[in-house]
TORLUM-625852 format. One record per atom (N, C-alpha, C): residue in three letters; x, y, z. Coordinates in pm, whole numbers, plus 50000, padded with zeros to 5 digits. Each point is the difference from the previous one (the first is absolute). Layout:
% TORLUM-625852
ALAXYZ;...
***
This chain:
% TORLUM-625852
MET669683474209726;MET499525001749863;MET500605012849943;PRO500554999349879;PRO500655011849942;PRO499025011449974;LEU500535012150008;LEU499235011949964;LEU499905000349848;GLU498774999649949;GLU499804999649855;GLU500125014249943;LEU500945001649908;LEU500225012949935;LEU499255000449869;LYS499685012049955;LYS499425001149866;LYS501104997149900;GLN499624995049886;GLN500994996549898;GLN500725012649955;PHE501314999049992;PHE500805011149950;PHE499974999849848;LYS500105011749943;LYS500075000949854;LYS501045010549966;LEU500984995849922;LEU501065009249959;LEU499445010449904;PRO500655011649994;PRO499495010449910;PRO500094995749854;SER499055004549923;SER500034996849856;SER500915009649925;GLU500355011050065;GLU500925009649940;GLU501065003850102;TRP501244999649958;TRP501125004050084;TRP501205002049910;GLY501075003950056;GLY501265001249927;GLY501085003750100;SER501064992350005;SER501065003150095;SER500985009849939;LYS500565008150085;LYS500915010649956;LYS501214994049928;GLY500255004949881;GLY501174995749926;GLY499854987149922;ASN498894993150017;ASN499784987549927;ASN498795001349910;GLU500044993349890;GLU498875000349908;GLU499124987750020;ASP499494998550122;ASP499174988350030;ASP498545003850018;LYS499635011849952;LYS498665005050022;LYS498944989949956;ASN499194995950096;ASN498844991549977;ASN500324986349941;SER501214995150016;SER500374986949948;SER500594991550111;PRO499254990050049;PRO500584991150101;PRO501304993649954;ARG500094996549873;ARG501234993749950;ARG501195009450016;LEU499855012549954;LEU501115009450012;LEU500275003750145;TYR498945000850081;TYR500195002750143;TYR500894989150062;LEU499694987349974;LEU500794989050056;LEU501435000249947;LYS500145002849873;LYS501345000349940;LYS500835011450059;ASN499415011950012;ASN500755011650049;ASN500234999750150;SER499064994850077;SER500125000750146;SER500784988450059;ILE499834988049946;ILE500704988450060;ILE500734991549897;ASN500165005449881;ASN500744993249894;ASN499424986249967;LEU498684999050001;LEU499314987649964;LEU499245002549871;ASP500434993749893;ASP499345001649871;ASP499174987549972;LEU498705001550009;LEU499084988949974;LEU499395001649861;PRO499694988949932;PRO499395000649867;PRO498505002850010;ILE499685012250044;ILE498605003750024;ILE499685013349935;SER498705002249984;SER499465013149963;SER498675001250072;GLY499365011449986;GLY498715002050064;GLY500135007150133;GLY499034997650087;GLY499935007150127;GLY500424991650119;TRP499445003650117;TRP500354993350125;TRP499224987050022;GLY499044996849914;GLY499314987250009;GLY498884999450101;TYR499375011350031;TYR498884999850096;TYR498704995149937;SER499925000449868;SER498764996449931;SER500344995749857;LEU499004995649929;LEU500194996549859;LEU500485012149921;GLU499445011750032;GLU500345012149926;GLU501455004350016;ASP500624996750112;ASP501425003750017;ASP500854987750029;CYS499654988949934;CYS500724987550025;CYS501465001049956;VAL500804991350058;VAL501424998849967;VAL500094990149884;VAL500555004549889;VAL500154991349883;VAL501414994250003;ILE500094986850011;ILE501304993250001;ILE500284995249858;ASP501175003849948;ASP500344997149861;ASP501254991449991;LYS499804987249970;LYS501154990949990;LYS500885003149879;ASN499515008249907;ASN500775003849882;ASN500675013650014;ASP499955005650119;ASP500655012950027;ASP501494998949970;PRO500635010549948;PRO501444999649968;PRO500914996450118;ILE499575002250123;ILE500894996650114;ILE499994985150032;VAL499074992549944;VAL499884985750030;VAL501004992149915;ASN500784991650066;ASN500944991149931;ASN499184988649939;GLN499855000249870;GLN499154990449931;GLN500584985849998;SER501274998550037;SER500594986650002;SER499704992650131;LEU499365006950095;LEU499654993850129;LEU498494998750012;PRO499534990250077;PRO498554999050023;PRO499505012650071;PHE498835004749962;PHE499445012150059;PHE499194996450123;ASP500255006950111;ASP499294997550126;ASP499115011950033;GLY498835000249939;GLY499065011050022;GLY499505000650143;THR499904988550066;THR499564999850139;THR500985007750088;GLN501294998649973;GLN501005007450078;GLN499875015049976;VAL499675004049879;VAL499765014249971;VAL498835004950084;GLU498924992150006;GLU498845003750081;GLU500415002050146;TYR500714990350056;TYR500365000850142;TYR500995011250029;ASN500915002849907;ASN500895011650017;ASN499185012950005;PHE499035001049910;PHE499175012049995;PHE499165001450126;VAL499404989050046;VAL499195000250122;VAL500825005750115;GLU501194994750020;GLU500865004750110;GLU500295014949988;LYS500385004449882;LYS500395014149983;LYS498825009350016;ARG498814995949955;ARG498845008750019;ARG499635001150147;ILE500084988950072;ILE499695000450143;ILE500945009650072;TYR501304999149971;TYR500955009150065;TYR499785014549955;ALA499595002049876;ALA499695013649955;ALA498795005450077;GLU498984991550021;GLU498805004250072;GLU500285003050147;LEU500824991850063;LEU500185001050145;LEU501235007850044;VAL500925002649909;VAL501235007050039;VAL500325011649906;VAL500264996949875;VAL500595009749907;VAL499125012249975;PHE498724998149972;PHE499125011149966;PHE499315006150122;ARG500494996850119;ARG499405005350123;ARG500885010850059;LYS499395008650080;LYS500755010450068;LYS500884993750108;ILE501125006450028;ILE500894995250107;ILE499215000050130;GLY500104989050073;GLY499264998550124;GLY498634993749982;ASP499564998849875;ASP498704994049970;ASP500184986849926;ASP501224994550007;ASP500294987649928;ASP499874987950091;PHE500174988449942;PHE499794987450070;PHE501274991549998;ALA500054990250089;ALA501144990750009;ALA499454986250039;GLY500884990049997;GLY499564986450033;GLY498944995349903;ILE500225002849873;ILE499004997649895;ILE500044985449953;ASN498834993949992;ASN499854986449947;ASN498764999649911;TRP499974990449910;TRP498844998349913;TRP499854985349966;LYS498754996349973;LYS499694986149966;LYS498875000049897;LYS500194992249896;LYS498964998949897;LYS498804992850059;SER498825005849982;SER498784993950053;SER499124994149891;MET500185004749876;MET499194994849890;MET500675003649868;GLN499744991749900;GLN500485002849865;GLN499004994149902;PHE499685007649896;PHE499114994749898;PHE500345006349865;LEU499604993049895;LEU500275004249863;LEU498715005049938;LYS500095011449932;LYS498865005549925;LYS500415001449855;GLU499064998349911;GLU500265002849859;GLU499165012049962;VAL500685010549954;VAL499335012449963;VAL500525004349863;ASP499125000849903;ASP500405004149864;ASP501184991849949;ASN499934986950016;ASN501054990649956;ASN501335001950073;LYS499985006850112;LYS501215001650082;LYS499854991550125;LYS501094994350044;LYS500024992050123;LYS500435009250114;ILE499125001450097;ILE500245008950113;ILE500114991750127;ASP501155000850065;ASP500254993050126;ASP499715009950113;VAL499064996550087;VAL499615008750111;VAL500444993350130;LEU500785007250079;LEU500524994850126;LEU499545008850114;ASN499524993850108;ASN499655007250123;ASN501034996850106;PHE500425010250074;PHE500984998350108;PHE499495006450127;LYS500314993550111;LYS499795005750134;LYS501365005450043;VAL500075012950030;VAL501245006650039;VAL499905003750147;THR501064997050076;THR500055004050141;THR501275008150024;ALA499905009450095;ALA501145008550031;ALA499735007250132;TYR501025006550050;TYR499905008450119;TYR500335014349962;THR499365009550066;THR500475013749981;THR501455000450046;GLN500765009249947;GLN501415001150037;GLN500145001950151;ARG499125007950057;ARG500025002650145;ARG499764987150079;ASP498984992349961;ASP499724987450070;ASP501104989849979;PHE500564999649881;PHE501104990749972;PHE501195003050091;GLU500365012850013;GLU501115003950087;GLU499694996850146;PHE498765002450043;PHE499604996650137;PHE500194985150026;LEU499504991749910;LEU500094985550018;LEU501444995149996;LYS500785005649910;LYS501424996249990;LYS500755003850128;ASN499775012250049;ASN500665004350123;ASN499554991750120;ASP498714997150007;ASP499474991750108;ASP500684986350000;TRP500134994149883;TRP500644986949985;TRP501475000650042;ASN500715009949949;ASN501445001250029;ASN500275003550146;GLN499235009050057;GLN500205004150139;GLN499714988750097;ASN499224990449956;ASN499654988650086;ASN500694987249957;ASN501095001549925;ASN500834988749959;ASN499174988749937;GLY499055003949916;GLY499184990049932;GLY499084992450093;PHE499795005250120;PHE499134994050101;PHE500424985950038;LYS501324997849999;LYS500524987150047;LYS499664998550148;ASN499464988650035;ASN499614996950138;ASN498925009550051;ASP499205005749912;ASP498925009050040;ASP498774997149913;ASP499344989050032;ASP498854995849920;ASP498875010250002;ALA499765006050117;ALA498925009950010;ALA500335012349915;GLY501255004450003;GLY500425011349918;GLY499904996949852;ALA500394987949962;ALA499914995849859;ALA498544999849955;GLU499134995150087;GLU498584999549965;GLU499435014149982;GLU500385009250088;GLU499545013849987;GLU500555006549873;HIS501254997049969;HIS500605005349877;HIS499234995149877;MET499654987349999;MET499254994449887;MET498605006449991;LYS499405002950113;LYS498715007049999;LYS500155013949938;GLN501085006950037;GLN500255013349945;GLN500244999349849;ARG500724989849956;ARG500224998249856;ARG498664998449927;ALA499144991650055;ALA498704997649937;ALA499145012649998;LEU500045007750109;LEU499215012350008;LEU500485010849904;ARG501305000249974;ARG500595010749918;ARG500104996449852;LEU499734987649965;LEU500114995749861;LEU498905006549915;CYS500395004849884;CYS499075005849902;CYS499944990849879;SER498885000249929;SER499904991749880;SER499075006349898;TYR500164995849878;TYR499075003649893;TYR500064989349892;THR498964999449920;THR499934990749888;THR500135008249873;THR500784994849907;THR500225007349875;THR499984990349882;GLN499795005549883;GLN499854991849881;GLN500965004849891;TYR500464990549920;TYR500915002749888;TYR499404994149874;TRP500015007849894;TRP499524995649869;TRP501174999949904;PHE500304988249943;PHE501104998449905;PHE499474994549868;ASP500395006449890;ASP499734994549867;ASP501154990549970;ILE499714987149996;ILE501044989849980;ILE499884993349864;THR499315006549908;THR499744994349868;THR501284995549930;SER501085007750013;SER501234997049925;SER500654986850040;PHE499724995150119;PHE500644987550042;PHE499034989550052;TYR498715002850001;TYR499034990550052;TYR500024987049919;GLY500054988850071;GLY499954986849937;GLY501274995749931;GLN501095006950024;GLN501264996549934;GLN501014994950099;
***
């Protein structure tokens, strides 16, 4: 059974040296990984800091169908990596990161359509990931060693960490279209 971690929350205030991305997830993504999403707002932990997806944003090619769901999933991935790698101290980061949507529901708040997504995130500490990788490689993938493979799988299960997190997206601009 995975070790349940408390939910991570990115800082509400930050600013990287030399970039003007202070407190803007959109500018952070654009400046750090050259990903420009048609979004505004916060990190999406709650209604108060929801991610607003704007299909009419100037970066959107209006001659193509708008895929707001893809914007959501791009954002989910980047926030998870920011939580588990980018905004963490060296040596305190994670690897072998996976996530799976566990629930999704729509809320209407003040005539806005809010898409709420819950995800279960799993990962290994960098130290445990390296241990498991070295164990696997040093034992040639446990070929012809069923007992060793079974022990390795037990170690994987014991070292796995997980947490549940939520994303709030204002999808009013493209809902029902």
